[in-house]
C-alpha positions in Angstrom: 0.0 0.0 0.0 2.6 2.5 1.0 4.5 2.1 -2.2 1.6 2.9 -4.5 -0.1 6.2 -5.3 -1.2 8.3 -2.4 -4.9 9.4 -2.6 -6.6 12.2 -0.7 -9.2 10.5 1.6 -12.5 12.2 2.3 -12.6 11.0 5.9 -9.3 12.7 6.8 -10.9 15.9 8.3 -13.2 13.6 10.4 -10.1 11.7 11.6 -8.2 14.9 12.5 -11.2 16.2 14.4 -11.6 13.0 16.3 -7.9 12.9 17.3 -8.3 16.5 18.7 -10.9 15.5 21.3 -11.1 11.6 21.7 -8.6 9.6 23.7 -8.9 6.6 21.3 -9.7 6.8 17.6 -10.2 3.6 15.5 -10.0 3.5 11.7 -11.7 0.3 10.7 -12.5 -1.1 7.3 -11.5 -4.0 5.0 -7.9 -5.0 4.6 -6.0 -3.1 1.9 -8.5 -0.2 1.7 -5.9 2.3 2.9 -6.2 2.4 6.7 -2.5 2.1 7.4 -1.6 4.6 4.8 -4.0 7.2 6.1 -3.0 6.6 9.8 0.7 6.9 9.0 0.2 10.0 6.8 -1.7 11.8 9.6 0.4 10.2 12.3 3.7 11.2 10.9 2.6 14.8 10.8 1.4 14.7 14.4 4.3 12.8 15.9 2.9 9.3 16.3 5.0 6.2 16.6 3.8 3.2 14.5 3.4 -0.3 15.8 1.9 -3.1 13.7 0.4 -6.3 15.1 0.9 -8.0 11.8 4.4 -8.5 13.3 4.1 -11.9 15.0 6.7 -11.2 17.7 5.0 -7.9 18.7 1.6 -9.6 18.6 2.8 -12.4 20.9 4.2 -9.9 23.5 1.0 -7.9 23.5 -1.2 -11.0 23.9 0.9 -12.4 26.8 1.1 -9.1 28.7 -1.2 -6.4 27.3 -0.8 -4.1 30.3 3.0 -4.3 30.3 3.0 -3.8 26.5 0.9 -0.7 26.6 2.8 0.7 29.6 5.9 0.8 27.5 4.3 2.7 24.6 5.1 6.4 23.8 2.7 9.2 24.4 1.1 9.0 21.0 1.0 5.7 19.1 -0.6 4.0 16.1 -1.6 0.4 16.8 -2.1 -1.2 13.5 -4.4 -4.2 12.9 -5.5 -4.2 16.6 -8.0 -7.0 16.0 -5.1 -9.4 16.4 -5.0 -8.5 20.1 -8.6 -8.2 21.4 -7.5 -8.1 25.0 -5.9 -4.7 24.3 -9.3 -3.0 24.3 -9.9 -3.5 28.0 -6.4 -2.5 28.8 -6.7 0.7 26.8 -9.9 1.4 28.8 -8.0 1.3 32.1 -5.3 3.6 30.8 -7.8 6.1 29.3 -9.8 6.2 32.6 -6.7 7.2 34.4 -5.7 9.9 31.9 -8.1 11.0 29.1 -5.5 12.6 26.9 -7.1 13.4 23.4 -5.5 11.5 20.6 -3.5 9.2 22.8 -4.1 6.1 20.7 -4.8 5.8 17.0 -5.9 2.3 16.1 -6.6 0.5 12.8 -8.6 -2.7 12.5 -9.8 -5.0 9.7 -12.8 -6.4 11.6 -16.0 -4.6 12.5 -15.8 -4.0 16.3 -19.5 -2.8 16.2 -20.4 -6.5 15.5 -18.3 -7.6 18.5 -20.3 -6.1 21.4 -17.9 -6.9 24.2 -15.0 -5.1 22.4 -17.1 -2.1 21.4 -18.7 -1.7 24.9 -15.3 -1.8 26.6 -14.4 1.6 25.0 -17.9 3.1 24.8 -17.6 6.8 25.4 -13.9 6.7 25.0 -13.4 5.8 21.4 -14.5 7.3 18.1 -14.8 5.1 15.1 -14.0 6.3 11.6 -15.1 3.9 8.9 -12.8 3.7 5.9 -14.0 2.1 2.6 -12.1 1.3 -0.6 -11.6 4.4 -2.7 -14.6 6.3 -4.0 -14.7 7.6 -7.6 -14.3 11.1 -6.3 -11.2 10.2 -4.4 -9.8 8.4 -7.5 -10.3 11.6 -9.5 -8.8 13.8 -6.7 -12.0 15.8 -6.3 -14.6 16.3 -3.5 -18.1 15.3 -4.2 -21.1 17.3 -3.1 -23.7 14.8 -4.2 -25.2 13.9 -0.8 -25.4 17.6 0.2 -27.2 18.3 -3.1 -29.5 15.3 -2.6 -30.7 16.6 0.8 -30.5 20.3 -0.1 -32.4 20.9 -3.3 -29.2 21.1 -5.3 -29.6 18.3 -7.8 -30.9 20.6 -10.6 -27.4 21.5 -11.4 -25.9 18.0 -11.2 -23.8 17.2 -14.2 -24.7 15.1 -17.3 -23.2 13.0 -20.0 -23.2 9.2 -20.7 -20.4 7.0 -19.4 -21.0 3.9 -21.5 -18.0 1.6 -21.4 -16.3 3.9 -18.9 -19.1 3.0 -16.3 -18.4 -0.8 -16.9 -14.7 -0.2 -16.4 -15.3 1.6 -13.1 -17.7 -1.2 -11.9 -15.2 -4.0 -12.7 -12.2 -2.1 -11.3 -13.7 -1.3 -7.9 -11.9 0.8 -5.3 -9.1 -1.2 -3.7 -5.9 0.7 -4.3 -3.7 -2.4 -4.8 -6.2 -3.9 -7.3 -6.3 -0.6 -9.2 -2.6 -0.7 -9.7 -2.9 -3.9 -11.7 -3.2 -3.1 -15.4 -5.6 -5.8 -16.6 -8.7 -7.5 -15.2 -6.8 -10.8 -15.2 -4.1 -9.3 -12.9 -6.8 -7.7 -10.7 -8.6 -11.0 -10.5 -5.3 -12.7 -9.3 -4.9 -10.0 -6.7 -8.5 -10.5 -5.4 -8.0 -14.3 -5.2 -4.9 -13.9 -3.0 -6.7 -11.2 -1.0 -9.7 -13.4 -0.3 -7.5 -16.3 0.6 -5.6 -14.2 3.1 -8.7 -13.0 4.8 -10.3 -16.4 5.0 -7.1 -18.2 6.2 -6.0 -15.5 8.7 -8.6 -12.9 9.8 -11.6 -15.2 9.8 -9.9 -17.7 12.1 -9.6 -14.8 14.7 -13.2 -13.7 14.3 -14.8 -17.2 14.7 -13.8 -20.8 14.6 -15.1 -21.8 11.2 -14.4 -25.4 10.4 -15.2 -25.3 6.7 -13.2 -22.4 5.3 -13.6 -23.6 1.7 -17.4 -23.4 2.1 -17.0 -19.8 3.4 -15.1 -18.8 0.2 -17.7 -20.5 -1.9 -20.5 -18.7 0.0 -18.8 -15.4 -0.8 -18.9 -16.2 -4.5 -22.6 -17.2 -4.3 -23.3 -14.0 -2.5 -21.6 -12.1 -5.4 -24.0 -13.8 -7.7 -26.9 -12.5 -5.6 -25.5 -9.0 -4.8 -28.2 -6.3 -4.8 -30.9 -9.0 -4.2 -33.2 -9.6 -1.2 -31.4 -12.1 1.1 -32.7 -15.6 0.7 -31.0 -17.9 3.2 -32.6 -21.0 1.7 -31.2 -20.2 -1.7 -27.7 -19.6 -0.2 -27.8 -22.8 1.8 -29.0 -25.0 -1.1 -25.5 -25.8 -2.6 -24.1 -26.7 0.8 -24.8 -29.4 3.4 -25.2 -26.6 6.0 -28.1 -25.5 8.1 -29.8 -22.1 7.8 -28.3 -21.0 11.2 -24.8 -22.0 10.0 -25.2 -20.1 6.8 -26.4 -17.1 8.7 -23.3 -17.3 11.0 -21.0 -17.5 7.9 -22.7 -14.4 6.5 -22.0 -12.6 9.8 -18.4 -13.6 9.7 -18.1 -12.2 6.1 -19.7 -9.0 7.4 -17.3 -8.7 10.2 -14.4 -8.6 7.8 -16.2 -6.1 5.5 -16.6 -8.4 2.5 -20.3 -8.1 2.4 -23.1 -6.0 3.9 -26.8 -6.6 4.7 -28.9 -3.6 3.9 -31.9 -3.5 6.4 -35.5 -3.0 5.2 -37.2 0.4 5.6 -40.6 0.2 7.2 -43.5 2.6 7.8 -46.9 2.4 9.5 -48.3 4.1 6.5 -47.3 1.4 4.0 -48.4 -2.2 4.4 -47.1 -5.4 2.8 -43.4 -4.4 3.1 -40.8 -7.1 3.1 -38.8 -7.5 6.3 -35.8 -9.1 4.7 -32.5 -7.3 4.2 -30.8 -6.9 0.9 -27.3 -8.3 0.2 -24.5 -6.3 -1.2 -20.8 -7.2 -1.7 -18.4 -4.7 -0.1 -17.0 -3.6 -3.5 -18.1 -4.1 -7.1 -14.6 -4.9 -8.2 -14.5 -7.7 -5.7 -17.8 -9.0 -6.9 -16.7 -8.9 -10.6 -13.5 -10.8 -9.8 -15.4 -13.5 -8.0 -17.8 -13.8 -11.0 -14.9 -13.6 -13.5 -16.4 -10.5 -15.2 -14.4 -8.0 -17.2 -15.7 -5.0 -19.1 -16.7 -7.0 -22.2 -18.4 -9.9 -20.4 -20.3 -7.5 -18.3 -21.5 -5.6 -21.3 -22.8 -8.9 -22.8 -24.5 -10.1 -19.6 -27.3 -7.7 -18.9 -28.8 -9.8 -16.1 -25.5 -9.4 -14.1 -25.0 -5.8 -15.1 -28.0 -4.3 -13.3 -27.2 -5.7 -9.8 -23.5 -5.0 -10.1 -24.1 -1.4 -11.1 -26.5 -1.1 -8.1 -23.9 -2.4 -5.8 -21.4 0.0 -7.3 -23.8 2.9 -6.7 -24.7 1.7 -3.2 -21.0 1.5 -2.1 -20.3 4.9 -3.7 -23.0 6.4 -1.5 -21.7 4.6 1.6 -18.2 6.0 0.8 -19.5 9.5 0.4 -21.6 9.3 3.6 -18.6 8.1 5.7 -17.0 11.5 5.2 -19.9 13.5 6.5 -20.3 14.6 10.1 -24.0 13.8 10.5 -25.3 10.2 10.8 -26.6 8.5 7.7 -28.6 5.3 7.8 -28.9 3.1 4.6 -32.0 0.9 4.0 -34.1 -0.4 1.2 -37.8 -0.5 0.5 -39.7 -3.2 -1.3 -43.3 -4.4 -1.2 -43.9 -8.1 -0.8 -45.4 -8.6 -4.2 -42.6 -6.5 -5.8 -45.1 -3.9 -7.1 -43.0 -1.1 -5.8 -39.4 -0.8 -4.5 -36.6 1.7 -3.9 -33.1 0.3 -4.2 -31.6 2.6 -1.5 -33.2 4.7 1.2 -31.0 7.1 3.0 -32.1 8.6 6.4 -30.2 11.6 7.7 -31.2 11.7 11.4 -34.9 11.6 12.2 -36.0 14.5 10.0 -34.8 13.8 6.4 -35.0 10.9 4.0 -34.1 10.4 0.4 -34.6 7.6 -2.1 -32.3 6.4 -4.8 -33.2 4.0 -7.6 -30.5 2.7 -9.9 -30.8 1.9 -13.6 -27.8 0.6 -15.7 -29.3 1.8 -19.0 -29.4 5.2 -20.8 -33.1 5.8 -20.7 -35.7 6.2 -17.9 -39.5 6.5 -17.9 -42.1 7.7 -15.4 -42.6 4.0 -14.4 -39.1 4.0 -12.9 -40.4 6.4 -10.3 -43.2 4.3 -8.9 -41.5 3.3 -5.7 -40.1 6.8 -5.2 -43.5 8.3 -5.5 -44.9 5.9 -2.9 -42.0 6.7 -0.6 -42.5 10.5 -1.1 -46.2 10.3 -0.4 -45.7 8.1 2.7 -43.1 10.3 4.3 -44.4 13.8 3.5 -42.1 16.6 4.7 -39.4 14.2 5.7 -38.9 13.4 2.0 -36.0 15.5 0.7 -35.6 14.0 -2.8 -36.0 10.9 -4.9 -33.6 10.2 -7.8 -33.2 7.6 -10.5 -29.5 7.4 -11.2 -29.0 6.2 -14.8 -26.3 6.2 -17.5 -27.9 9.0 -19.5 -27.2 12.4 -20.9 -29.5 14.7 -19.1 -30.7 15.8 -15.6 -34.5 15.5 -15.9 -37.4 16.5 -13.7 -40.1 13.9 -13.1 -42.4 15.7 -10.7 -42.1 17.3 -7.2 -38.8 16.3 -5.6 -38.2 13.7 -8.3 -35.4 13.7 -10.8 -33.5 11.5 -13.2 -29.8 12.2 -12.7 -26.8 10.8 -14.5 -24.7 8.3 -12.5 -21.6 10.4 -13.0 -23.0 13.1 -10.8 -22.1 10.9 -7.8 -18.5 12.1 -8.2 -18.9 15.1 -10.4 -21.3 17.2 -8.3 -19.1 20.0 -6.9 -18.8 20.1 -3.1 -20.3 23.2 -1.5 -18.2 25.7 0.3 
């Protein structure tokens, strides 16, 4: 990571603000997304010493005597890949309770501590968590995107236009992992992803949970890639394996903990009946999904049934990456009626007062029928409804009624940031 290009990360201002007033700050996200690079870049400027628990000797010392290990650390320190030493969290709590110095510990981790309640609770009120994703398209281009602010602030009328065509396919299959993007061909990227997945399954997963059938876990990830952007169906995922529904569910949780996939919860309302209660499944990165499915730009162009879900996952993860850099909370959900008569691919709630809907179309044309779910969402939520957009690969920014617009996908990274 440190030898490749250095990208400006949108979460950096949040990270610096957290270090200014929080005793412990954790950057967590998938392996190879840039956590160590970001931590060292900021840490070098602020005088932090770097310690990595990927070093087996250091890891062994910290596991055997966490209190003694921490007592010998300098005043400001980066502890990299801290998930290798879970006992350290309670030790840090004791030290912080004695002396709450802001910015004392900067941690990085490749497992989601929010899904490990005992670890998260041990530093509740003492640790701020900054989520880092693979690179967004705005970060890749070196620009700052104002799309989310425009979505919630009546600014989409000026969002940019223009078809992407094959460029969109290239962006989808490339994904956002810096090391994968350095590979010049899809074949080389696929080789990188295969090694990447093997490392996570053989190393990180063993620390998260004792999984006896690691080969099944890797196969389940490929099956999840085939079903990305679809409503989760445990029975369908379990069918190829001789595994129970609870076991499949446990495996999915393990894959979530290492940020390889995500379950998007359902949105619900007392004003709308017959809504499904199942989450939607998304791979953590469209490039990862394409590598698992052996798709390159040409094969994706020829397989329209795969294109739609993969573009939806691409858009969903772009929105997640943009939201991670904002100060306010953003909750992501989906809305779908049981009979499939109406749906909204992505529902974004900003606090309790604002909500927006995003529908994704891989094609270059849209019609009023594409807004059916967004209209239902608008009518059910009233003043909370900020906007509803259909993101599509088209030329023009088009109005389709009050608070409804068709907006080119490229506006996700080309809408200028305000201020």
